C-alpha positions in Angstrom: -79.0 21.2 16.5 -76.2 20.2 14.1 -76.3 17.8 11.2 -74.0 16.2 8.9 -74.8 15.9 5.3 -72.9 13.2 3.3 -73.0 12.6 -0.3 -71.1 9.4 -1.2 -71.1 10.4 -4.9 -74.0 8.1 -5.7 -76.5 10.0 -7.9 -79.3 7.9 -7.1 -82.5 9.3 -5.3 -82.0 9.0 -1.5 -78.1 8.8 -1.8 -77.5 11.9 0.3 -77.8 11.2 3.8 -78.5 13.8 6.6 -77.4 12.5 10.0 -77.8 14.4 13.5 -74.5 15.2 15.2 -74.9 14.2 18.8 -74.3 16.7 21.6 -70.7 16.8 22.7 -67.4 16.5 20.9 -67.5 14.7 17.4 -65.0 14.1 14.5 -65.6 13.9 10.7 -62.7 12.9 8.7 -62.7 11.4 5.2 -64.9 8.4 6.8 -68.0 8.6 8.7 -68.9 10.6 11.7 -67.0 9.3 14.8 -65.8 6.4 12.8 -63.3 4.8 15.1 -63.4 1.6 13.2 -62.2 2.9 9.7 -60.3 6.1 10.8 -57.2 5.6 12.6 -57.1 9.3 13.1 -60.6 9.4 14.8 -59.8 6.2 16.9 -56.7 8.1 18.4 -57.8 11.6 18.5 -61.5 11.7 19.5 -60.7 10.4 22.9 -58.2 12.9 23.3 -60.4 15.7 22.2 -63.2 14.4 24.5 -60.6 14.3 27.5 -59.1 17.6 26.9 -60.2 20.6 28.6 -62.8 22.4 26.4 -61.9 25.7 24.7 -63.3 28.8 26.4 -64.1 31.1 23.3 -65.0 34.0 25.5 -61.6 34.0 27.1 -60.0 33.3 23.6 -58.5 30.0 25.2 -58.1 27.2 22.5 -54.8 26.0 23.8 -55.7 22.3 24.3 -57.4 21.9 21.0 -54.9 23.7 19.0 -52.2 21.6 20.4 -54.3 18.5 19.3 -54.7 19.9 15.9 -50.9 20.0 15.6 -50.8 16.5 16.7 -48.4 14.2 14.7 -49.0 10.9 16.8 -50.5 8.0 15.0 -52.4 5.2 16.2 -50.4 2.1 17.2 -49.6 0.2 14.2 -50.7 3.0 11.7 -47.8 3.6 9.3 -50.1 6.0 7.2 -49.2 9.7 7.6 -52.9 10.3 7.1 -53.4 8.8 10.6 -52.0 11.7 12.3 -54.2 14.8 13.2 -51.5 17.1 11.5 -50.9 15.3 8.1 -47.5 15.5 6.6 -46.8 13.0 3.9 -43.7 14.4 2.6 -44.9 14.3 -0.9 -46.9 17.3 -1.0 -50.2 16.3 0.4 -50.8 17.3 4.0 -52.7 19.7 6.4 -52.3 23.2 5.1 -54.9 25.1 7.2 -57.3 24.5 10.2 -60.2 26.3 11.9 -61.4 26.5 15.4 -65.1 27.1 15.7 -67.2 28.0 18.8 -70.9 27.6 18.3 -73.0 29.1 21.4 -75.8 27.3 22.9 -79.4 28.3 21.6 -81.0 31.2 23.5 -77.7 32.9 24.5 -76.6 36.3 23.5 -73.0 34.9 22.8 -71.9 35.2 19.2 -70.1 32.3 17.4 -66.3 32.5 17.2 -64.2 31.2 14.3 -60.4 31.2 14.4 -58.5 30.3 11.4 -55.0 29.4 10.7 -54.2 30.0 7.0 -50.9 28.0 7.3 -49.9 24.7 8.7 -51.8 24.8 12.3 -49.5 25.6 15.2 -49.9 27.3 18.4 -50.2 31.1 17.9 -51.3 30.8 14.1 -55.0 31.0 14.7 -56.5 34.4 13.8 -60.1 35.6 14.4 -62.4 35.8 11.3 -65.0 38.5 11.6 -68.5 36.9 11.5 
């Protein structure tokens, strides 16, 4: 099971929310989980991730998702550079690192896999992290 824990900054009791993450592909940005209404990025890229061939961590094949993480397309009508997957504002704020994480199904002997790009994400920049 996976959960998203959100604290909107409110210090009142019960402000922190714990939300189950549904099976399959999900996105969390500065907005809510899978929020295609508020997040131009999620609206454009969540369907692309869901349609892309899934990674094969055992074969170290992350190509489709690595290419999406380097995506600079923006949703139609979105002028905000934050609407791209790879954010480049031109004034110093932007994407500077990225991770690809494979979590195996419960009951398997497969180990989790973490690939990390400590630079602007691009193909070939992801290195394994020893877990």
